[in-house]
N, C-alpha and C positions, 0 to 999 in steps of 0.2 A: 503492501500500500505506499503511494505518495505521501513523503513528509507533509503536515498540514499546513505549518509555520509559510506564512504567505509572503515574506519578505527574505526568506534565505537566500544569500548571496554565495555564490557558487566561483565566481570568477571575477578578477578585477584587472582591468588593462590599462596601459596610456598613463597620463600623469595626473595624479590626483591634485587638485586644488585648481589647476590651472583652467578650466573653464567647467561650465557647468556639467554636472555629472548624467551621464546616457545612461538609464535603465531598461537592458532589453531582457525581455521573456522569451525563452525556447521551449514553443510546446512540442515535447520530443514525442513522435509518436512511431518512430521507427521498430520493426520487428526485434526480438531480442537480441537476434545474431548482430545488428547491427548498430543497437540502442547506445552503447559507449563509446562507439568508434564516430557516430554522427555528432555526440555531444562534444567530442574531444576535436571534429572537425571544425565546428561553425565557433568554439573557446579560438582555436588556432586562428582561423581564419579573422576572426575581429580583434583577436590581439596583434596582427601583423599590420590590420588595416586602421588600427584605433589611434596610432601616430600621437599628436599630443591632448587628445581628448580623452578625458576620464570616462571610460565605458565600466558598466556594472553589465554580467550576464547571469541573469536566474533561469532556472531548470525546471520545467512544469511538466505534469504528464496527465492524462487521462485513465482514471483507474478502470475505464469501460474497455482500455484497449487489453487483450489477453495478453498474459503473461506467464510464464515460468515461476518458480519459487528461485531461483538464483538469480532473476533478473529484476525480481520484486526487492529480494533482501538486499541489492548492490545500490538501487534506489532508496531506499530507506535512509531518511535524513539527508540527502540530498536532493530528491525532489519534493517540489510542493504539490497540492492538488490542483489540479488546473481551474477548478470551478472557484479558487481563490484569484484567480488573476484578474478580474476588474477590478479588486480593491486591493492590488499589490500596489500601485503605484509604478506600473510600467509606462516609459515614453513611446515604445515600439514592441513588435511580437515578431517572431518568428515561427512559422507554423513548417512541420515537415510531417511525412506522410505515412500512415500506416499501410502495411501491407493488405490489400483488399482480401477479404475473405467470402464477402458476397458479391452476386452478380450486378449489383448497383450499388453505387457507393451511399446514397441514402438509406441501405438497408443494413448497414454497419452498424456494432452494437454501439459504437461511440458517436452516432451522427448527431443526436439531438445535443448533448453535449459540445462537440464539436460547433455545432451550428450557433448555438448562443456565444458562445467565445469571439467566433468570427464577424456576429452581428455587433457585440462590443467593440469590436477590433475595427471597424472601418468607419466607427464615429468617434469613439474615445481613446485613441493612440495620435500619435504624431505620423505614424506610416506602421505599415503591416505587410511583413515578407512573406509569400506564399511558395513554397518550395517543392518541386517535384508533383505528386499527385496531388497535394495540397493545393494546387493550383487549381487541379481539375474540381476539387469538391468545392472549391471557395465560389468558382463561376456558376457550377451547378446550383448551390444554392442561392448565390444573389440575382443570378437573371435566367436559372432554369437552362443553363447550355451545356451541353451533353459533350462528352467525350468521344471521339469515333475512332473505333480500329484502325491501327495501322496493319498494310500486309505483313510485315514483317516487324520484329522488335527491334527498334534502335536502340543500339548499345554500342558506347564507345565516344571516340571525341572527334566533335565536327564543327568545322569553321561558321562562325556567325557573321554575318553583314548588318551594319548599320542602317534603322528603316527611318529614323526620326533623331531629332536632337534632342536633348534633355539634361539636364544637371545631374543625374544619375551617371551619364556616357562622357561626361567631362574628363580628357585623357586617356579613355581608354580607346585603342584601336578602332579604324571602322572595320575590319577583320580581326576576330578575335578568336580563340579557339574553346569550347563549351562540350562539358561529358554531358552526355544523355544515356537514361537508362528505361524506356519505357515502351510500352505495346500498345499505346494508345496517346492520340492527339486531339486540339483544339485546331478548327477553321478559323482561319483570321477574319472571313465573314461574318460567322456568328459572333465573335468579341467586336467586329468594327460597329455590327447593327446595334450591339448594349453599352456603346459609350467607352469600350477599352481601345487602346492605341497601341500597336506594336512598336519598339522601340528596335528589335534585332529579330533578323529571321536568319533559318539555314540558307545554306546556298541553294539546298531546294525549292525555296520561299516559304516553308512552314514557320508557324511561329515558335521563335524562341524565347525573349523576354518583352514584356507586356506591363503596363500599367492603367491606373483609373484613380480617377480623384474623387472621394466621395465620402466626405468631412474629414477623411485620413487619406493619407496617400496608401494606396495601395498597388504593391509590386508582385508581380508573377513571373515565376522563372518555371518553366517546365524541364528545364536540365538542371544540372546537379553542381554549381560552381565550388561549392564547400567540398566536394570529393577531395580527397586525399590521392597520393600518386601511385597506392597500392589498392585505390577501392573497388576500381572494376575487375581487376584482378581476382583481388577475393571475392567478390561478387560472381563472377565467371564459374572459379573453383565450385562455389555452391551449389550453381547450376549445374555444372557438369557431376557432381555428387549425386544430385536426384537424378540425373539423367541415368547414371550407372546402377541407381537403386530401381530403374524401371520406371521414373515418375517423367512422362512429356517426352518431348524431343530432344535431339543434341542441340545445346546452345552453340551459336555463331560465337566466333572469336570477335572480341571487341574490335570495332574499327577504328584505324587511325592512334593504335594505343599500345601494342607491343613494336616491338623493333623486326626486322623480316626474319632474322635468324630465329626468333624465339614464336613466332607463328611459324615458320615451318616446322617447326618440335613440335608444335600442338597440331598440326594437319597431319604430322606422321603417325602422333600417338591415336587420331583418330580414326586413322586406316588399319588398325590392329585392336587386340582387345588388351588395354592399358588399362591399370590400376588408375583410383586417385590417387593414389601418392604418385603416381609418375607426372601427373597433372600438375600437381603441386612442386613437386622438384623442377618443373618447368619455368610455372609461372614465380615461385619463390625467389627464382637465381633472375628473373629480370629486372632491369630497374627503369621503366615506364616513365619515360619525360612527362612531367607534369606544366605542358603546355599552356594551359591555361590559367596557371596562377596570378600572373604581373595583372593582367586585364582584371582576374577576379578581385586583387587587392585593390585594385583601385575602382572599382564599382562599388564595394563597399566600404572605402574609405569615402566616397562622395556620398553614400547612404548614411553614414553617421554623421558626416558634416552638417547633413541635412535636418538629421535629428536635431542636433545640437543648436541649430540657429532656427529654427520653426519652434521648439519648446518654448521660449520664453515669451514670443507672440501669442502661442495658445494658451499661456496661463494669465496672461493678462487681462483677456475679458474676462475669466472665469473669476479672477480676484476680485474684478472692480464690480461683477454681479455680488459676489458675497460680500462684497463692503456696502453695497446699495442696500441691500436686504436685510445687514445687522442692525 
């Protein structure tokens, strides 16, 4: 069970006391196997992007997301109940995605809690960021936009192209790399009809990063800029393991991720009856280039700067309202 202390501080970055403190909540709904890794990925990303800003990261979890005993034990004392998030004084929130267990996202056991949190976030935070499948859940709830199945899984690291100007993209190259790992996607025509604005696209024209102003600034990422250098490799190994146990089809090798020698070695393993340990030796021996890191750091540095700049402006009207009513 997540800790019920609503203001537990898990990570502090940047320079304390130099500027207004930025409090960011992370609603971590990733499955047990990726829970700790996701927590650390966002912590490291925010630490490297914080610069001179005073950034505090707080961990939250929805108890409706199914968990094993080991994960619950690990979370105890570190994670607050996400139901306490609206009263916890966060300036911004990041939503990650749980692995779907139902055919429809709104049939997931955590859907009611998640939608309440999303409704709060879109009006009562400076900004909310939705990562991966959390972006699909958000647009479904806000505007009834449904994700579409892709012809095949989009897995690997892909070039993106700038589609519009925005402070989030200041200093980010017009062409940058982004990890993706998904079997579904959103149509730009559906998003545009509801007032969303696409900022970056993949080179095939599909949507990567998009935003919407809705009281709070809402930022949506179909990709995973937080991924570490080894994340796609470890995910591939989990999928290979399931395949070798008779679950589903053989997974494709992540695109634009491994070097050619590693790809050839993995293809050779696929041509014979190899064991998971053989795949593990090859993948763990590779050192993938984290080609997306510099652009990601600039993107998140801009996001943090925007929170710091907007926070005093949002608080001023509230303080004036409270003063008038006193």
